[in-house]
N, CA, C and O atoms as a printed pandas DataFrame, in Angstrom:
     atom_number atom_name residue_name chain_id  residue_number  x_coord  y_coord  z_coord
0              1         N          UNK        A               1 -167.932  -24.704   23.931
1              2        CA          UNK        A               1 -168.602  -23.720   24.054
2              3         C          UNK        A               1 -169.357  -23.451   23.001
3              4         O          UNK        A               1 -168.722  -23.130   21.996
4              5         N          UNK        A               2 -170.702  -23.483   22.896
5              6        CA          UNK        A               2 -171.537  -23.825   21.434
6              7         C          UNK        A               2 -172.412  -22.833   21.271
7              8         O          UNK        A               2 -173.120  -22.860   20.264
8              9         N          UNK        A               3 -172.551  -21.742   22.232
9             10        CA          UNK        A               3 -173.296  -20.527   21.868
10            11         C          UNK        A               3 -174.823  -20.426   21.726
11            12         O          UNK        A               3 -175.600  -19.542   21.364
12            13         N          UNK        A               4 -174.944  -21.784   22.190
13            14        CA          UNK        A               4 -176.796  -21.808   22.014
14            15         C          UNK        A               4 -177.104  -21.711   23.637
15            16         O          UNK        A               4 -176.775  -22.447   24.567
16            17         N          UNK        A               5 -177.916  -20.425   23.576
17            18        CA          UNK        A               5 -178.488  -20.529   25.104
18            19         C          UNK        A               5 -180.155  -20.384   24.718
19            20         O          UNK        A               5 -180.652  -19.657   23.858
20            21         N          UNK        A               6 -180.836  -21.321   25.646
21            22        CA          UNK        A               6 -182.145  -21.555   25.458
22            23         C          UNK        A               6 -183.029  -21.328   26.898
23            24         O          UNK        A               6 -182.441  -21.589   27.948
24            25         N          UNK        A               7 -184.049  -20.978   26.941
25            26        CA          UNK        A               7 -185.018  -20.695   27.916
26            27         C          UNK        A               7 -185.209  -21.844   28.513
27            28         O          UNK        A               7 -185.699  -22.734   27.818
28            29         N          UNK        A               8 -184.878  -22.152   29.968
29            30        CA          UNK        A               8 -185.708  -23.526   30.368
30            31         C          UNK        A               8 -187.280  -23.318   30.974
31            32         O          UNK        A               8 -187.791  -22.276   31.384
32            33         N          UNK        A               9 -187.717  -24.332   30.909
33            34        CA          UNK        A               9 -189.007  -24.234   31.265
34            35         C          UNK        A               9 -189.201  -23.977   32.671
35            36         O          UNK        A               9 -188.498  -24.475   33.549
36            37         N          UNK        A              10 -190.441  -22.967   32.927
37            38        CA          UNK        A              10 -190.886  -22.771   34.388
38            39         C          UNK        A              10 -191.959  -23.205   34.897
39            40         O          UNK        A              10 -193.065  -23.034   34.384
40            41         N          UNK        A              11 -191.714  -23.904   36.121
41            42        CA          UNK        A              11 -193.072  -24.515   36.915
42            43         C          UNK        A              11 -193.435  -23.428   37.711
43            44         O          UNK        A              11 -192.459  -22.991   38.321
44            45         N          UNK        A              12 -194.661  -22.719   37.973
45            46        CA          UNK        A              12 -195.090  -21.889   38.609
46            47         C          UNK        A              12 -195.365  -22.997   39.755
47            48         O          UNK        A              12 -194.958  -22.535   40.821
48            49         N          UNK        A              13 -195.761  -23.939   39.878
49            50        CA          UNK        A              13 -196.109  -24.827   41.027
50            51         C          UNK        A              13 -194.764  -25.052   42.024
51            52         O          UNK        A              13 -194.778  -25.083   43.255
52            53         N          UNK        A              14 -193.795  -25.176   41.282
53            54        CA          UNK        A              14 -192.686  -25.495   41.804
54            55         C          UNK        A              14 -191.640  -24.392   42.180
55            56         O          UNK        A              14 -190.623  -24.567   41.508
56            57         N          UNK        A              15 -191.536  -23.324   43.014
57            58        CA          UNK        A              15 -190.913  -22.412   42.983
58            59         C          UNK        A              15 -189.228  -22.557   43.257
59            60         O          UNK        A              15 -188.972  -23.327   44.183
60            61         N          UNK        A              16 -188.145  -21.987   42.648
61            62        CA          UNK        A              16 -187.155  -22.558   42.826
62            63         C          UNK        A              16 -185.839  -21.789   41.469
63            64         O          UNK        A              16 -186.033  -20.837   40.713
64            65         N          UNK        A              17 -184.885  -22.449   41.575
65            66        CA          UNK        A              17 -184.005  -21.953   40.365
66            67         C          UNK        A              17 -183.543  -23.285   40.063
67            68         O          UNK        A              17 -182.957  -24.036   40.843
68            69         N          UNK        A              18 -183.894  -23.538   38.726
69            70        CA          UNK        A              18 -183.565  -24.794   38.382
70            71         C          UNK        A              18 -182.101  -24.766   37.645
71            72         O          UNK        A              18 -181.736  -23.810   36.961
72            73         N          UNK        A              19 -181.316  -25.932   37.874
73            74        CA          UNK        A              19 -179.937  -25.946   37.350
74            75         C          UNK        A              19 -179.863  -25.293   35.589
75            76         O          UNK        A              19 -178.944  -24.564   35.215
76            77         N          UNK        A              20 -180.858  -25.673   34.806
77            78        CA          UNK        A              20 -180.509  -25.182   33.397
78            79         C          UNK        A              20 -180.882  -23.428   33.729
79            80         O          UNK        A              20 -180.296  -22.627   33.001
80            81         N          UNK        A              21 -181.801  -22.882   34.767
81            82        CA          UNK        A              21 -181.861  -21.565   34.870
82            83         C          UNK        A              21 -180.400  -20.497   35.164
83            84         O          UNK        A              21 -180.118  -19.342   34.846
84            85         N          UNK        A              22 -179.586  -21.773   36.065
85            86        CA          UNK        A              22 -178.188  -20.802   36.346
86            87         C          UNK        A              22 -177.606  -21.078   35.249
87            88         O          UNK        A              22 -177.093  -20.047   34.815
88            89         N          UNK        A              23 -177.406  -22.051   34.501
89            90        CA          UNK        A              23 -176.577  -22.224   33.212
90            91         C          UNK        A              23 -177.188  -21.476   31.896
91            92         O          UNK        A              23 -176.619  -21.520   30.805
92            93         N          UNK        A              24 -178.148  -20.933   32.076
93            94        CA          UNK        A              24 -178.968  -19.681   30.901
94            95         C          UNK        A              24 -177.933  -18.700   31.240
95            96         O          UNK        A              24 -176.940  -18.396   30.578
96            97         N          UNK        A              25 -178.341  -18.228   32.437
97            98        CA          UNK        A              25 -177.438  -16.772   33.081
98            99         C          UNK        A              25 -176.264  -16.636   32.904
99           100         O          UNK        A              25 -175.809  -15.540   32.580
100          101         N          UNK        A              26 -175.176  -18.158   33.142
101          102        CA          UNK        A              26 -173.961  -18.101   32.985
102          103         C          UNK        A              26 -173.542  -18.131   31.269
103          104         O          UNK        A              26 -172.411  -17.888   30.848
104          105         N          UNK        A              27 -174.341  -18.370   30.694
105          106        CA          UNK        A              27 -174.267  -18.370   29.434
106          107         C          UNK        A              27 -174.456  -16.873   28.616
107          108         O          UNK        A              27 -173.880  -16.459   27.611
108          109         N          UNK        A              28 -175.404  -16.302   29.390
109          110        CA          UNK        A              28 -176.074  -14.946   28.844
110          111         C          UNK        A              28 -174.314  -13.998   29.334
111          112         O          UNK        A              28 -173.731  -13.272   28.529
112          113         N          UNK        A              29 -173.948  -14.195   30.361
113          114        CA          UNK        A              29 -173.024  -13.626   31.071
114          115         C          UNK        A              29 -171.522  -13.608   29.945
115          116         O          UNK        A              29 -170.852  -12.667   29.521
116          117         N          UNK        A              30 -171.441  -14.737   29.790
117          118        CA          UNK        A              30 -170.138  -15.335   28.855
118          119         C          UNK        A              30 -170.508  -14.554   27.198
119          120         O          UNK        A              30 -169.543  -13.930   26.758
120          121         N          UNK        A              31 -171.621  -14.545   26.405
121          122        CA          UNK        A              31 -171.826  -13.903   25.585
122          123         C          UNK        A              31 -171.773  -12.639   25.652
123          124         O          UNK        A              31 -171.593  -12.132   24.544
124          125         N          UNK        A              32 -171.863  -11.826   26.597
125          126        CA          UNK        A              32 -171.617  -10.395   27.105
126          127         C          UNK        A              32 -170.159  -10.230   26.893
127          128         O          UNK        A              32 -169.750   -9.418   26.064
128          129         N          UNK        A              33 -169.350  -10.965   27.605
129          130        CA          UNK        A              33 -167.891  -10.840   27.301
130          131         C          UNK        A              33 -167.666  -11.281   26.037
131          132         O          UNK        A              33 -166.628  -10.709   25.706
132          133         N          UNK        A              34 -168.005  -11.917   25.199
133          134        CA          UNK        A              34 -167.472  -12.104   23.639
134          135         C          UNK        A              34 -168.222  -10.608   22.947
135          136         O          UNK        A              34 -167.443   -9.977   22.232
136          137         N          UNK        A              35 -169.394  -10.108   23.071
137          138        CA          UNK        A              35 -169.983   -9.233   22.430
138          139         C          UNK        A              35 -168.706   -8.000   22.463
139          140         O          UNK        A              35 -168.366   -7.399   21.444
140          141         N          UNK        A              36 -168.026   -7.735   23.973
141          142        CA          UNK        A              36 -167.179   -6.777   24.471
142          143         C          UNK        A              36 -165.959   -7.196   23.350
143          144         O          UNK        A              36 -165.414   -6.444   22.541
144          145         N          UNK        A              37 -165.780   -8.268   23.517
145          146        CA          UNK        A              37 -164.222   -8.484   22.469
146          147         C          UNK        A              37 -164.556   -8.562   21.361
147          148         O          UNK        A              37 -163.603   -8.946   20.683
148          149         N          UNK        A              38 -165.685   -8.352   20.615
149          150        CA          UNK        A              38 -165.893   -8.230   19.525
150          151         C          UNK        A              38 -165.884   -6.785   18.832
151          152         O          UNK        A              38 -165.686   -6.519   17.647
152          153         N          UNK        A              39 -166.169   -5.885   19.958
153          154        CA          UNK        A              39 -166.085   -4.636   19.752
154          155         C          UNK        A              39 -164.934   -3.897   20.058
155          156         O          UNK        A              39 -164.587   -2.830   19.552
156          157         N          UNK        A              40 -164.394   -4.525   20.889
157          158        CA          UNK        A              40 -163.075   -4.015   21.150
158          159         C          UNK        A              40 -161.709   -4.245   21.157
159          160         O          UNK        A              40 -160.761   -3.472   21.297
160          161         N          UNK        A              41 -161.793   -5.877   20.920
161          162        CA          UNK        A              41 -161.010   -6.605   20.652
162          163         C          UNK        A              41 -160.171   -6.539   22.265
163          164         O          UNK        A              41 -160.395   -5.557   22.973
164          165         N          UNK        A              42 -158.956   -7.935   22.898
165          166        CA          UNK        A              42 -158.763   -8.297   23.652
166          167         C          UNK        A              42 -157.637   -7.410   24.022
167          168         O          UNK        A              42 -156.808   -6.988   23.216
168          169         N          UNK        A              43 -157.659   -7.122   25.445
169          170        CA          UNK        A              43 -156.449   -6.171   26.091
170          171         C          UNK        A              43 -155.294   -6.812   26.558
171          172         O          UNK        A              43 -155.213   -7.475   27.593
172          173         N          UNK        A              44 -154.274   -6.551   25.631
173          174        CA          UNK        A              44 -153.199   -7.179   25.750
174          175         C          UNK        A              44 -153.069   -8.707   25.936
175          176         O          UNK        A              44 -153.511   -9.624   25.243
176          177         N          UNK        A              45 -152.523   -8.714   26.781
177          178        CA          UNK        A              45 -152.203  -10.643   27.473
178          179         C          UNK        A              45 -153.463  -10.985   27.883
179          180         O          UNK        A              45 -153.673  -12.191   27.755
180          181         N          UNK        A              46 -154.531  -10.247   28.405
181          182        CA          UNK        A              46 -155.596  -10.460   28.853
182          183         C          UNK        A              46 -156.655  -11.557   28.130
183          184         O          UNK        A              46 -156.452  -11.928   26.974
184          185         N          UNK        A              47 -157.369  -11.858   28.620
185          186        CA          UNK        A              47 -158.677  -13.045   27.643
186          187         C          UNK        A              47 -159.724  -12.202   27.757
187          188         O          UNK        A              47 -160.794  -12.759   27.509
188          189         N          UNK        A              48 -159.821  -10.836   28.099
189          190        CA          UNK        A              48 -160.791  -10.420   27.837
190          191         C          UNK        A              48 -160.702   -8.719   27.672
191          192         O          UNK        A              48 -159.696   -8.098   28.013
192          193         N          UNK        A              49 -162.037   -8.002   27.038
193          194        CA          UNK        A              49 -162.023   -6.496   26.363
194          195         C          UNK        A              49 -161.189   -5.642   27.369
195          196         O          UNK        A              49 -161.059   -6.085   28.510
196          197         N          UNK        A              50 -160.561   -4.340   27.003
197          198        CA          UNK        A              50 -159.963   -3.476   28.273
198          199         C          UNK        A              50 -161.113   -3.084   28.908
199          200         O          UNK        A              50 -160.992   -3.106   30.133
200          201         N          UNK        A              51 -162.244   -2.713   28.486
201          202        CA          UNK        A              51 -163.442   -2.069   29.442
202          203         C          UNK        A              51 -164.486   -3.354   29.233
203          204         O          UNK        A              51 -164.918   -3.812   28.175
204          205         N          UNK        A              52 -164.703   -3.713   30.399
205          206        CA          UNK        A              52 -165.435   -4.779   30.540
206          207         C          UNK        A              52 -167.185   -4.098   31.374
207          208         O          UNK        A              52 -167.251   -3.102   32.094
208          209         N          UNK        A              53 -168.304   -4.944   31.000
209          210        CA          UNK        A              53 -169.325   -4.022   31.196
210          211         C          UNK        A              53 -169.451   -4.910   32.451
211          212         O          UNK        A              53 -168.751   -5.903   32.652
212          213         N          UNK        A              54 -170.990   -4.177   33.767
213          214        CA          UNK        A              54 -171.166   -5.153   34.707
214          215         C          UNK        A              54 -172.723   -5.826   34.882
215          216         O          UNK        A              54 -173.729   -5.120   34.956
216          217         N          UNK        A              55 -172.742   -7.028   34.925
217          218        CA          UNK        A              55 -173.906   -8.006   34.982
218          219         C          UNK        A              55 -174.537   -7.820   36.801
219          220         O          UNK        A              55 -173.844   -7.960   37.808
220          221         N          UNK        A              56 -175.886   -7.507   36.750
221          222        CA          UNK        A              56 -176.321   -7.330   37.963
222          223         C          UNK        A              56 -177.181   -8.451   38.081
223          224         O          UNK        A              56 -177.873   -8.627   37.079
224          225         N          UNK        A              57 -177.385   -9.454   39.220
225          226        CA          UNK        A              57 -178.025  -10.688   38.926
226          227         C          UNK        A              57 -178.606  -10.547   40.106
227          228         O          UNK        A              57 -177.882  -10.117   41.004
228          229         N          UNK        A              58 -180.361  -10.929   40.509
229          230        CA          UNK        A              58 -180.835  -10.638   41.471
230          231         C          UNK        A              58 -180.983  -11.882   41.951
231          232         O          UNK        A              58 -181.681  -12.491   41.140
232          233         N          UNK        A              59 -180.588  -12.811   43.158
233          234        CA          UNK        A              59 -181.107  -14.081   43.489
234          235         C          UNK        A              59 -181.731  -13.890   45.182
235          236         O          UNK        A              59 -181.594  -13.110   46.125
236          237         N          UNK        A              60 -182.345  -14.917   44.906
237          238        CA          UNK        A              60 -183.170  -14.974   46.240
238          239         C          UNK        A              60 -182.660  -15.198   47.743
239          240         O          UNK        A              60 -183.201  -14.888   48.805
240          241         N          UNK        A              61 -181.383  -15.870   47.473
241          242        CA          UNK        A              61 -180.758  -16.146   48.916
242          243         C          UNK        A              61 -179.163  -16.264   48.474
243          244         O          UNK        A              61 -178.590  -15.986   47.421
244          245         N          UNK        A              62 -178.663  -16.835   49.826
245          246        CA          UNK        A              62 -177.283  -17.258   50.141
246          247         C          UNK        A              62 -176.695  -18.330   49.486
247          248         O          UNK        A              62 -175.587  -18.363   48.951
248          249         N          UNK        A              63 -177.674  -19.354   49.589
249          250        CA          UNK        A              63 -177.201  -20.691   48.755
250          251         C          UNK        A              63 -177.448  -20.489   47.190
251          252         O          UNK        A              63 -176.802  -21.158   46.383
252          253         N          UNK        A              64 -178.427  -19.525   46.767
253          254        CA          UNK        A              64 -178.370  -20.063   45.338
254          255         C          UNK        A              64 -177.297  -18.605   44.966
255          256         O          UNK        A              64 -177.061  -18.571   43.759
256          257         N          UNK        A              65 -176.749  -17.649   45.610
257          258        CA          UNK        A              65 -175.678  -16.669   45.559
258          259         C          UNK        A              65 -174.759  -17.657   44.757
259          260         O          UNK        A              65 -174.537  -17.760   43.551
260          261         N          UNK        A              66 -174.130  -18.614   46.268
261          262        CA          UNK        A              66 -173.290  -19.408   46.515
262          263         C          UNK        A              66 -173.219  -20.744   44.746
263          264         O          UNK        A              66 -172.193  -21.078   44.153
264          265         N          UNK        A              67 -174.358  -21.075   44.480
265          266        CA          UNK        A              67 -174.595  -21.833   43.665
266          267         C          UNK        A              67 -174.201  -21.239   42.184
267          268         O          UNK        A              67 -173.568  -21.826   41.305
268          269         N          UNK        A              68 -174.802  -19.790   42.150
269          270        CA          UNK        A              68 -174.436  -18.960   40.986
270          271         C          UNK        A              68 -172.771  -18.819   40.877
271          272         O          UNK        A              68 -172.181  -18.926   39.802
272          273         N          UNK        A              69 -172.182  -18.592   42.011
273          274        CA          UNK        A              69 -170.597  -17.923   41.616
274          275         C          UNK        A              69 -169.820  -19.547   41.429
275          276         O          UNK        A              69 -168.868  -19.720   40.669
276          277         N          UNK        A              70 -170.384  -20.556   42.204
277          278        CA          UNK        A              70 -170.223  -21.669   41.732
278          279         C          UNK        A              70 -169.854  -22.002   40.225
279          280         O          UNK        A              70 -168.882  -22.678   39.887
280          281         N          UNK        A              71 -170.672  -21.490   39.474
281          282        CA          UNK        A              71 -171.146  -22.002   38.117
282          283         C          UNK        A              71 -170.220  -20.823   37.334
283          284         O          UNK        A              71 -169.538  -21.169   36.370
284          285         N          UNK        A              72 -170.225  -19.415   37.789
285          286        CA          UNK        A              72 -169.688  -18.536   37.266
286          287         C          UNK        A              72 -168.219  -18.801   36.865
287          288         O          UNK        A              72 -167.779  -18.633   35.728
288          289         N          UNK        A              73 -167.460  -19.266   38.013
289          290        CA          UNK        A              73 -166.243  -19.378   38.188
290          291         C          UNK        A              73 -165.862  -20.745   37.587
291          292         O          UNK        A              73 -164.693  -21.129   37.619
């Protein structure tokens, strides 16, 4: 993990979610975890903070949800 998150280019003539956009979203979610760990420390043997925030991601359809879920795991 290098911590670099960049915004991928968007082509208005080609609607859809580019793989780089999924990567950006996952990178941001992971950075939120890092921020929480820095603020709170890790909880016991867990790899996460004791109180974790929630991220709501809006996606247009089931296929996009499945793709995002695969990347987050």
